[in-house]
C-alpha positions in Angstrom: 68.0 142.1 110.8 69.7 139.0 112.3 70.0 135.9 110.0 67.9 133.0 111.4 69.8 130.3 113.3 70.6 127.2 111.3 70.0 123.6 112.3 73.8 123.0 112.8 74.2 126.1 115.1 71.1 125.0 117.0 72.4 121.5 117.4 75.9 122.8 118.6 74.6 125.1 121.1 72.3 122.3 122.4 75.2 119.7 122.8 77.6 122.4 124.3 75.0 123.1 126.9 74.2 119.5 127.7 77.8 118.4 128.0 77.7 114.7 129.4 74.4 113.9 128.9 72.6 111.2 126.7 70.3 112.6 124.1 68.0 110.6 121.7 67.3 111.2 118.2 63.8 112.7 118.7 65.3 115.4 121.1 67.9 116.2 118.4 65.2 116.2 115.9 63.0 118.7 118.1 66.0 121.0 118.8 66.1 121.5 114.9 62.2 122.1 114.6 61.6 118.6 113.3 64.1 119.1 110.3 65.0 116.0 108.5 68.5 117.2 108.0 69.4 116.8 111.8 71.5 113.8 111.6 73.5 115.2 108.6 74.0 118.0 110.9 75.3 115.8 113.8 77.9 114.1 111.5 79.1 117.6 110.2 79.5 118.7 113.7 81.9 115.6 113.9 83.5 115.4 110.8 83.8 119.1 109.7 84.1 120.8 113.3 85.6 117.8 115.1 83.3 117.6 118.1 83.4 114.2 119.9 79.8 113.3 119.4 79.8 109.6 120.6 77.3 106.8 119.7 76.5 103.1 120.1 79.5 102.7 117.8 81.8 104.4 120.3 80.4 103.2 123.7 78.7 99.9 124.5 76.6 101.7 127.0 74.5 103.9 124.3 71.8 102.3 122.2 71.4 103.3 118.7 69.8 106.5 118.3 71.5 108.0 121.3 74.5 110.5 121.4 76.6 112.3 123.9 79.1 115.0 123.8 81.6 114.4 126.3 83.5 117.4 126.5 83.5 120.8 124.6 87.1 120.9 123.1 86.7 120.1 119.2 89.4 117.5 117.7 91.2 118.3 114.4 88.7 117.7 111.6 88.9 116.7 108.0 88.2 119.0 105.8 85.0 118.5 103.4 86.7 117.8 99.9 84.4 116.1 97.8 83.2 118.1 94.9 79.7 118.6 93.6 80.6 116.4 90.2 82.1 113.5 92.2 79.0 113.5 94.4 77.0 113.5 91.1 78.8 110.9 89.7 78.8 108.6 92.7 75.2 108.8 93.0 74.6 108.1 89.2 77.1 105.1 89.2 75.3 103.6 92.3 72.0 104.1 90.7 70.7 106.4 93.6 70.3 103.5 96.0 72.2 102.9 99.1 74.7 100.6 98.8 74.3 98.9 102.3 70.7 98.4 102.8 69.3 99.1 99.0 67.0 102.0 100.1 66.4 104.1 96.9 66.6 108.1 97.2 63.1 109.9 97.9 61.3 106.7 98.9 59.9 106.1 102.6 63.0 104.2 104.4 62.5 100.6 105.6 64.2 101.0 108.8 62.7 104.6 109.4 59.3 105.0 107.8 59.0 108.3 108.9 61.0 109.7 106.7 62.1 109.8 102.9 65.6 108.2 102.2 68.2 110.7 101.8 71.4 109.7 100.3 74.8 110.5 101.3 78.5 110.0 100.1 80.1 107.7 102.2 83.6 106.5 102.3 84.6 102.8 101.8 87.8 103.2 103.4 87.6 106.1 106.0 89.9 109.3 106.0 90.8 108.4 109.5 92.0 104.9 108.3 93.8 106.5 105.2 91.1 106.5 102.6 90.9 109.2 100.3 88.3 111.3 98.3 88.4 109.7 94.9 85.2 108.2 93.5 86.8 104.8 93.6 86.6 105.0 97.6 83.1 106.7 97.5 79.8 105.1 97.7 76.2 106.2 98.1 74.7 105.6 101.7 71.4 106.5 103.2 71.3 108.7 106.3 70.5 105.4 108.5 73.3 103.2 107.2 75.7 106.2 107.0 75.1 106.9 110.7 76.3 103.2 111.7 79.0 103.0 108.9 81.2 105.4 110.6 84.7 104.0 110.3 83.9 100.6 108.9 85.0 99.1 105.6 82.8 96.6 103.7 84.3 93.6 104.9 84.9 93.3 108.4 88.2 91.6 109.5 88.3 87.9 111.2 89.4 87.8 114.9 92.5 86.3 113.6 93.5 88.8 111.2 92.4 91.7 113.6 94.7 90.1 116.5 97.6 89.7 114.0 97.3 93.4 113.1 96.9 94.5 117.0 100.0 92.4 117.7 102.2 94.1 114.8 101.2 97.6 116.0 103.5 99.6 118.1 103.2 99.7 122.0 101.8 103.0 121.9 99.3 102.2 119.4 98.1 98.9 121.5 97.7 101.4 124.6 95.6 103.7 122.7 93.4 100.8 121.4 93.0 99.2 125.0 92.2 102.9 126.2 89.5 102.9 123.3 88.3 99.4 124.3 87.9 100.4 128.0 86.0 103.8 127.1 83.6 101.5 124.9 83.2 98.8 127.1 83.6 100.2 130.8 81.5 97.5 132.5 83.1 94.4 130.9 86.4 96.2 131.5 85.6 96.5 135.5 84.8 92.6 135.4 88.1 91.7 133.7 90.1 93.8 136.0 88.7 92.0 139.1 
């Protein structure tokens, strides 16, 4: 007897058969048979398997709750290395409360009353920016905040600090940043280049 296909496998299959098409959270929830785990499984496809599933944090033309897989080739992904003990410690330390919006585990979420709050462990300084998996660099985040917190630190840099960092970066890194900004803001880039 074949084992049933899990939510992550269903989502992977759906994204790969819809490359380049924008999908919304309702569609992805239906793909998983209305499971509440769909957002977590999308994150796992990104972080553990390296699929470049883009959201409004990556492209300005996407609205919150919209997703797109632009190509089928996964990028190198980070290994999931947070132990159950560290996870339990961080959740307990944070009082089983989201450290961004204050939502409490198990209660209906204030921004999405259709589901109960599920807490995840998020990095304060993301691994892609040099952060580690120590408990000092981890915090409890609800699924809603965790989706929007990708690669953000608690304090956002001012424009002056950001420009200083960009000016200090190597030319190749500045070009990569420019490519990313053009990809995120294609309409604005066309206007500037006129």
